[in-house]
C-alpha positions as CSV (number, residue, x, y, z in Angstrom):
1,M,0.0,0.0,0.0
2,A,2.8,2.4,0.9
3,R,4.4,1.9,-2.5
4,W,1.1,2.7,-4.3
5,L,0.6,5.8,-2.2
6,R,4.2,7.1,-3.0
7,S,3.6,6.4,-6.7
8,L,0.2,8.3,-6.6
9,A,1.7,11.2,-4.7
10,G,4.6,11.4,-7.2
11,A,2.2,11.3,-10.2
12,L,0.0,14.0,-8.6
13,L,3.1,16.2,-8.1
14,L,4.0,15.9,-11.8
15,L,0.4,16.9,-12.8
16,E,0.7,20.2,-11.0
17,G,0.6,22.8,-13.8
18,A,2.1,20.5,-16.5
19,A,2.5,22.7,-19.6
20,A,1.3,21.6,-23.0
21,L,4.0,20.1,-25.2
22,S,4.3,19.5,-28.9
23,F,4.0,15.9,-30.1
24,L,5.8,15.6,-33.4
25,H,8.4,13.2,-34.9
26,H,11.8,15.0,-35.0
27,R,14.2,14.5,-37.9
28,Y,17.9,14.9,-37.0
29,E,18.1,18.7,-37.4
30,E,14.8,19.1,-35.6
31,M,16.0,16.9,-32.7
32,V,19.2,19.0,-32.4
33,Q,17.2,22.2,-32.3
34,A,14.9,20.8,-29.7
35,L,17.9,19.9,-27.5
36,F,19.5,23.3,-27.8
37,R,16.2,25.0,-27.2
38,V,16.0,23.2,-23.8
39,Q,19.5,24.2,-23.1
40,S,18.8,27.8,-23.8
41,Q,15.7,27.7,-21.6
42,C,17.5,26.1,-18.7
43,P,21.1,27.3,-19.1
44,Y,22.1,26.9,-15.5
45,V,21.2,23.3,-15.0
46,T,21.9,21.8,-18.5
47,R,24.7,21.1,-20.8
48,I,24.9,19.6,-24.3
49,Y,27.9,17.5,-25.4
50,S,28.6,15.0,-28.1
51,I,30.2,11.6,-27.4
52,G,31.2,11.1,-31.1
53,R,29.7,10.8,-34.6
54,S,27.7,8.2,-36.5
55,V,28.9,6.5,-39.7
56,E,27.5,9.3,-41.7
57,G,28.9,12.0,-39.5
58,R,25.9,13.0,-37.3
59,H,26.7,14.0,-33.7
60,L,25.7,11.6,-30.9
61,Y,24.4,14.4,-28.6
62,V,23.7,14.1,-24.9
63,L,21.7,16.6,-22.8
64,E,22.9,16.7,-19.2
65,F,20.8,17.9,-16.3
66,S,22.6,18.9,-13.1
67,D,22.9,21.8,-10.6
68,Y,26.6,21.9,-11.7
69,P,26.6,20.9,-15.4
70,G,29.8,19.3,-16.6
71,I,31.1,18.5,-13.0
72,H,30.9,15.3,-11.1
73,E,30.0,16.1,-7.5
74,P,31.2,13.5,-5.0
75,L,28.3,11.3,-3.7
76,E,26.0,12.5,-6.5
77,P,25.1,9.5,-8.7
78,E,25.3,9.5,-12.5
79,F,22.3,8.3,-14.5
80,K,21.7,7.9,-18.2
81,Y,18.9,7.2,-20.7
82,V,19.7,6.1,-24.3
83,G,17.1,6.1,-27.0
84,N,16.7,5.1,-30.7
85,M,19.5,2.4,-30.6
86,H,17.5,0.8,-33.4
87,G,16.8,3.5,-35.9
88,N,13.3,2.5,-36.6
89,E,12.2,2.2,-33.0
90,V,11.4,5.8,-32.5
91,L,9.2,6.2,-29.5
92,G,12.1,6.3,-27.0
93,R,13.6,9.1,-29.1
94,E,10.5,11.2,-28.8
95,L,9.9,10.4,-25.2
96,L,13.4,11.5,-24.2
97,L,12.9,14.8,-26.0
98,Q,9.6,15.2,-24.2
99,L,11.3,14.3,-20.9
100,S,14.1,16.9,-21.5
101,E,11.6,19.6,-22.1
102,F,9.5,18.5,-19.2
103,L,12.4,18.5,-16.7
104,C,13.4,22.0,-17.8
105,E,9.8,23.4,-17.6
106,E,9.1,21.8,-14.2
107,Y,12.4,23.0,-12.8
108,R,11.6,26.5,-13.9
109,R,8.2,26.2,-12.3
110,G,9.7,25.2,-9.0
111,N,8.4,21.7,-8.9
112,Q,10.0,20.3,-5.7
113,R,10.3,16.8,-6.9
114,I,12.0,17.7,-10.1
115,T,14.2,20.3,-8.4
116,H,15.4,17.8,-5.9
117,L,16.0,15.2,-8.7
118,I,18.2,17.6,-10.7
119,H,20.0,18.9,-7.7
120,D,20.8,15.4,-6.3
121,T,21.4,13.5,-9.6
122,R,23.5,14.0,-12.7
123,I,21.2,13.0,-15.5
124,H,22.4,12.2,-19.1
125,I,19.9,11.9,-21.9
126,M,20.8,10.6,-25.3
127,P,17.7,10.7,-27.5
128,S,19.3,8.9,-30.5
129,M,22.2,6.5,-30.6
130,N,21.5,5.7,-34.2
131,P,20.6,8.9,-36.0
132,D,21.6,7.4,-39.4
133,G,19.1,4.5,-39.1
134,Y,16.4,6.9,-38.0
135,E,16.7,9.0,-41.1
136,V,16.2,5.8,-43.3
137,A,13.1,4.9,-41.2
138,A,11.7,8.4,-41.2
139,K,11.8,8.6,-45.0
140,Q,9.4,5.6,-45.1
141,G,7.2,7.3,-42.4
142,P,5.0,5.6,-39.8
143,D,2.4,4.3,-42.3
144,S,4.7,2.3,-44.6
145,N,7.7,1.6,-42.3
146,G,9.0,-1.9,-42.6
147,Y,9.8,-4.0,-39.5
148,L,13.5,-3.8,-40.2
149,T,13.8,-0.6,-42.3
150,G,16.3,1.6,-40.6
151,R,16.9,-0.7,-37.7
152,N,20.7,-1.0,-38.4
153,N,23.3,1.7,-38.7
154,A,24.6,3.0,-42.0
155,N,26.9,0.0,-42.3
156,G,24.0,-2.4,-41.9
157,V,25.0,-3.4,-38.4
158,D,22.6,-4.0,-35.5
159,L,24.1,-1.9,-32.7
160,N,22.5,-4.0,-30.0
161,R,24.5,-7.0,-31.3
162,N,27.8,-5.1,-31.6
163,F,29.3,-4.8,-28.1
164,P,32.1,-7.1,-27.1
165,D,30.9,-10.4,-25.8
166,L,31.8,-10.4,-22.1
167,N,29.1,-12.9,-21.2
168,T,31.0,-15.9,-22.6
169,F,34.2,-14.8,-20.8
170,M,32.2,-14.3,-17.6
171,Y,30.5,-17.7,-17.8
172,Y,33.9,-19.3,-18.2
173,S,35.7,-17.2,-15.6
174,G,33.0,-18.1,-13.1
175,E,34.1,-21.7,-13.3
176,I,37.7,-20.8,-12.4
177,N,36.8,-18.1,-9.8
178,G,37.7,-15.3,-12.2
179,P,36.6,-11.6,-12.0
180,N,32.9,-10.8,-11.5
181,H,33.1,-7.2,-12.4
182,H,34.9,-4.8,-14.8
183,I,35.8,-7.7,-17.1
184,P,38.6,-6.6,-19.5
185,L,37.9,-6.0,-23.2
186,P,39.5,-8.2,-25.8
187,D,42.7,-6.8,-27.3
188,N,41.2,-6.2,-30.8
189,W,37.8,-4.9,-29.6
190,K,38.0,-1.6,-31.4
191,N,38.3,-3.4,-34.8
192,Q,35.0,-5.2,-34.1
193,V,32.7,-2.4,-33.2
194,E,30.9,0.3,-35.1
195,P,31.6,4.1,-34.6
196,E,28.4,4.5,-32.6
197,T,29.3,1.5,-30.4
198,L,32.8,2.7,-29.9
199,A,31.5,6.1,-28.9
200,V,29.2,4.6,-26.3
201,I,31.8,2.3,-24.9
202,Q,34.2,5.2,-24.4
203,W,31.4,7.3,-22.9
204,I,30.4,4.8,-20.3
205,G,34.1,4.3,-19.5
206,S,34.5,8.0,-18.8
207,Y,31.5,8.5,-16.4
208,N,30.8,6.4,-13.3
209,F,27.2,5.6,-14.3
210,V,25.2,3.9,-11.6
211,L,21.8,3.2,-13.3
212,S,20.6,3.3,-16.9
213,A,17.9,2.3,-19.3
214,N,17.9,2.0,-23.1
215,L,14.6,2.5,-24.9
216,H,13.3,0.3,-27.6
217,G,10.0,-0.6,-29.4
218,G,8.2,-3.6,-30.8
219,A,6.9,-4.9,-27.5
220,V,5.8,-3.5,-24.1
221,V,7.9,-5.0,-21.3
222,A,10.8,-4.0,-19.0
223,N,13.7,-6.4,-19.8
224,Y,16.6,-7.0,-17.4
225,P,19.9,-8.9,-17.6
226,Y,21.2,-11.3,-18.5
227,D,20.2,-11.1,-22.1
228,K,22.5,-13.9,-23.1
229,S,21.9,-17.4,-21.7
230,H,24.6,-19.9,-21.0
231,D,23.1,-22.0,-23.8
232,Q,22.5,-19.6,-26.7
233,R,19.0,-19.7,-28.1
234,F,17.3,-17.9,-30.9
235,R,14.0,-15.9,-30.5
236,S,12.4,-17.8,-33.4
237,H,12.7,-21.0,-31.4
238,R,10.8,-19.5,-28.5
239,R,12.9,-21.6,-26.1
240,T,13.3,-19.9,-22.7
241,V,16.4,-20.2,-20.5
242,N,16.2,-18.0,-17.5
243,T,19.7,-16.6,-16.8
244,P,19.8,-14.4,-13.7
245,T,22.6,-12.1,-12.6
246,P,23.8,-12.1,-9.0
247,D,21.6,-9.0,-8.6
248,D,18.5,-10.7,-10.0
249,K,16.1,-9.5,-7.2
250,L,17.3,-6.0,-7.5
251,F,16.9,-6.0,-11.3
252,Q,13.4,-7.3,-10.9
253,K,12.6,-4.5,-8.5
254,L,14.1,-1.9,-10.9
255,A,12.0,-3.3,-13.8
256,K,8.8,-3.3,-11.7
257,T,9.4,0.3,-10.8
258,Y,9.0,1.2,-14.4
259,S,6.3,-1.3,-15.3
260,Y,4.0,-0.4,-12.4
261,A,4.5,3.4,-13.0
262,H,3.7,2.9,-16.7
263,G,0.1,3.2,-17.9
264,W,-0.4,-0.4,-18.9
265,M,2.9,-2.3,-19.0
266,H,2.4,-4.0,-15.6
267,R,-0.9,-5.6,-16.9
268,G,1.2,-8.2,-18.7
269,W,-0.8,-8.7,-21.8
270,N,0.6,-6.5,-24.6
271,C,1.3,-7.0,-28.3
272,G,0.2,-10.6,-28.2
273,D,2.7,-11.5,-25.5
274,Y,2.2,-12.0,-21.8
275,F,4.9,-11.0,-19.2
276,A,4.0,-11.3,-15.5
277,D,4.1,-7.8,-13.9
278,G,5.3,-6.5,-17.3
279,I,8.9,-7.6,-16.8
280,T,11.1,-10.4,-18.1
281,N,14.6,-11.7,-17.8
282,G,16.2,-11.1,-21.2
283,A,17.4,-14.6,-21.8
284,S,14.1,-16.0,-20.5
285,W,12.4,-14.2,-23.4
286,Y,15.1,-14.9,-26.0
287,S,18.9,-15.0,-25.9
288,L,20.8,-12.1,-27.3
289,S,24.5,-11.9,-27.7
290,K,26.7,-8.8,-27.6
291,G,23.9,-6.6,-26.2
292,M,24.4,-3.2,-24.5
293,Q,22.6,-3.9,-21.2
294,D,24.8,-7.0,-20.3
295,F,27.9,-5.1,-21.4
296,N,27.1,-2.2,-19.0
297,Y,26.7,-4.7,-16.1
298,L,29.9,-6.7,-16.9
299,Y,32.2,-3.8,-17.9
300,T,31.2,-0.9,-15.7
301,N,29.4,-0.1,-12.4
302,C,26.2,0.6,-14.3
303,F,23.0,-1.4,-13.8
304,E,21.0,-1.1,-17.1
305,I,17.7,-2.5,-18.2
306,T,16.0,-2.4,-21.6
307,L,12.6,-0.8,-21.9
308,E,10.3,-2.0,-24.8
309,L,7.7,0.7,-25.0
310,S,5.3,0.2,-27.9
311,C,3.9,-2.5,-30.1
312,N,4.3,-0.2,-33.1
313,K,8.0,0.6,-33.7
314,F,7.1,3.9,-35.5
315,P,3.8,5.1,-33.9
316,P,1.9,7.9,-35.7
317,E,2.1,11.4,-34.3
318,E,-1.4,11.3,-33.0
319,D,-0.4,8.5,-30.6
320,L,2.6,10.3,-29.2
321,E,0.7,12.3,-26.5
322,R,-1.0,9.2,-25.2
323,Q,2.4,7.4,-25.0
324,W,3.9,10.3,-23.2
325,M,1.2,10.4,-20.6
326,A,1.7,6.6,-20.1
327,N,5.5,6.9,-19.7
328,R,6.0,10.2,-18.0
329,E,5.8,9.1,-14.3
330,A,7.7,5.9,-15.1
331,L,10.6,7.9,-16.7
332,V,10.9,10.0,-13.6
333,A,10.4,7.2,-11.1
334,F,13.1,5.1,-12.7
335,I,15.6,7.9,-12.4
336,E,14.8,8.1,-8.7
337,E,15.8,4.5,-8.3
338,V,19.4,5.6,-8.5
339,H,19.0,6.8,-4.9
340,Q,18.9,3.5,-3.0
341,G,21.3,1.1,-1.5
342,I,24.6,2.4,0.0
343,K,27.1,5.1,-1.1
344,G,30.1,6.7,0.5
345,M,33.7,7.6,0.2
346,V,36.7,5.4,0.2
347,S,39.8,7.3,1.4
348,D,43.2,6.8,2.9
349,E,44.3,7.9,6.4
350,N,45.0,11.4,5.0
351,N,41.4,11.6,3.7
352,N,42.5,11.4,0.1
353,G,40.0,9.6,-2.1
354,I,41.0,6.1,-3.4
355,A,40.0,5.5,-7.0
356,G,39.3,1.9,-8.2
357,A,38.7,0.5,-4.7
358,V,36.6,-2.7,-4.9
359,I,33.3,-2.7,-3.0
360,S,32.2,-6.3,-2.2
361,V,28.8,-7.3,-0.7
362,Q,28.8,-10.7,1.1
363,G,26.5,-13.1,-0.7
364,I,26.3,-11.2,-4.0
365,S,29.1,-12.2,-6.4
366,H,29.3,-8.9,-8.3
367,D,31.5,-6.1,-7.1
368,I,31.6,-2.4,-8.0
369,T,34.5,0.1,-7.8
370,S,34.9,3.6,-6.5
371,G,35.2,6.5,-8.9
372,D,38.0,8.9,-9.6
373,M,37.3,10.9,-6.5
374,G,36.9,7.8,-4.3
375,D,33.1,7.9,-4.1
376,Y,31.1,4.7,-4.8
377,F,27.5,3.8,-5.2
378,R,26.1,0.3,-4.7
379,L,22.4,-0.3,-5.5
380,L,20.9,-2.7,-3.0
381,L,17.5,-3.8,-1.8
382,P,16.5,-3.0,1.8
383,G,18.2,-5.4,4.2
384,T,21.3,-5.9,6.3
385,Y,24.6,-6.4,4.5
386,T,28.3,-7.1,5.2
387,V,30.3,-4.9,2.9
388,T,34.1,-4.9,2.3
389,A,36.2,-2.2,0.7
390,S,39.6,-3.2,-0.6
391,A,42.3,-1.5,-2.7
392,E,45.8,-2.5,-3.7
393,G,48.3,-1.4,-1.1
394,Y,45.8,-1.0,1.7
395,Q,44.3,-3.2,4.4
396,P,40.6,-4.1,3.6
397,Q,37.9,-2.9,5.8
398,T,34.6,-4.6,6.5
399,V,31.4,-3.2,8.0
400,T,27.8,-4.3,8.5
401,T,25.1,-1.9,7.5
402,T,21.4,-1.8,7.2
403,V,19.7,-0.4,4.0
404,G,16.3,1.1,4.3
405,P,13.5,1.6,1.7
406,A,14.1,5.3,1.2
407,A,17.4,7.2,0.8
408,P,20.7,5.4,0.5
409,S,22.7,4.7,3.6
410,L,26.0,6.5,3.9
411,V,28.9,4.1,4.5
412,H,32.4,5.5,4.4
413,F,35.6,3.6,4.4
414,Q,39.0,4.8,5.5
415,L,41.7,2.3,4.6
416,K,45.0,2.0,6.3
417,Q,48.1,1.5,4.2
418,D,49.2,-2.1,4.1
419,V,52.6,-2.7,5.9
420,V,54.6,-5.4,4.2
421,K,56.0,-7.7,6.7
422,K,59.7,-8.4,6.5
423,P,61.0,-12.0,7.1
424,P,62.6,-12.3,10.6
425,E,66.4,-12.0,10.7
426,R,68.1,-15.4,11.1
427,K,70.0,-15.7,14.4
428,A,73.2,-17.6,14.5
429,S,72.1,-19.9,17.3
430,G,68.5,-20.3,16.0
431,T,66.9,-23.0,13.9
432,R,67.2,-22.4,10.2
433,M,63.9,-21.8,8.6
434,N,63.2,-23.8,5.5
435,N,63.0,-21.5,2.4
436,K,59.6,-23.0,1.3
437,A,58.2,-22.5,4.7
438,L,59.4,-18.9,4.7
439,Q,57.7,-18.1,1.4
440,K,54.6,-19.7,2.7
441,K,54.8,-17.5,5.8
442,V,55.2,-14.1,4.2
443,V,53.9,-14.4,0.6
444,P,50.1,-14.7,0.2
445,R,48.8,-17.4,-2.1
446,A,48.0,-16.0,-5.5
447,T,44.6,-16.8,-7.1
448,H,45.2,-19.0,-10.1
449,R,43.6,-17.5,-13.2
450,G,45.5,-19.4,-15.9
451,T,44.2,-22.2,-18.1
452,R,43.3,-25.4,-16.4
453,T,45.7,-28.4,-17.0
């Protein structure tokens, strides 16, 4: 009941004086103009930047909302939305433009909920990851658009099948107790990805994103990792292989946050498919290799889900307002989910932040790391957890903390420098210590990560 009341209160708050918006499909130039119009209307809390260019040279623009645009504030989480990854799945593109205008307008009106959200979160919005594909789809228009027309980029590549395959490495490394986070990229990865994919990989490697969603079309469901199953299956076979992450319950909660705040996603029956609560594990629906949401989870600190938002990939303009009203509260409520779990600073004895410190939660075999300033963010469900911070050259520190259902708990770590123990000096009259025993005494056993014999 409490969750429903909070959702209702949030929705009512958004309804206060909501201004009328224009509901049109935006070609590339029009999209750029819309972004810069928002930036000019809210210059003190927005910034526009490009993460790179598409195959045909179009900028991949991002609109940032923050009380200090362009600056990462310690303990303020980074959030992102990515739309139009498939060029012919256009609703997400239009919703993100609407969201950008809405956030700006409501901030100017003094809406407390939106003001707090912008002051406490650094929000990055990319309306189109595939502007080239969109232009191909837009030429066909919503009435005659084919199911695949404009889906791929200008090189004919599906961008959501173009990220390095870290799942296979992770499934294997799990068998040999290998890394469970920040899995390294293959040596030749840059030669295997498209310009748009390369730009996104470098983007998410430059910001310490905590939570994310990418917006698609063709179904109505909130899809969460893993997308790729241990045993690869194809959608046409309709064979389901549920493949949960170590954070499966958390991902389900994140997905339900969106589906239950959405106008009808949570009902389950949409587009001829049924998904209980309007959510699904990706591999349980169909297995997908080299997808973006799995890549985010395995390569960075970011927890990403995929939002399928409409049965019609290219809905007509007369349907855009109805879709916006169905998604508005969900888009805002999902951003708010970045403020849960625990967060804090990892520092040394002189209060200098320690970057790259590993934050481990007992019982969840997926770690995250601290950012450049030493701050970290670990999304968790309410409960009591044993958490350890460790960094090379420092003694690890372990604490027990309780996470509530509201704001994140502050848990700071101050690590002491590790003192390397020297072997005892050999006395003339003492017993000689065997060399192997000495090594065993002072050298910790290394974890074996080589090939099995």
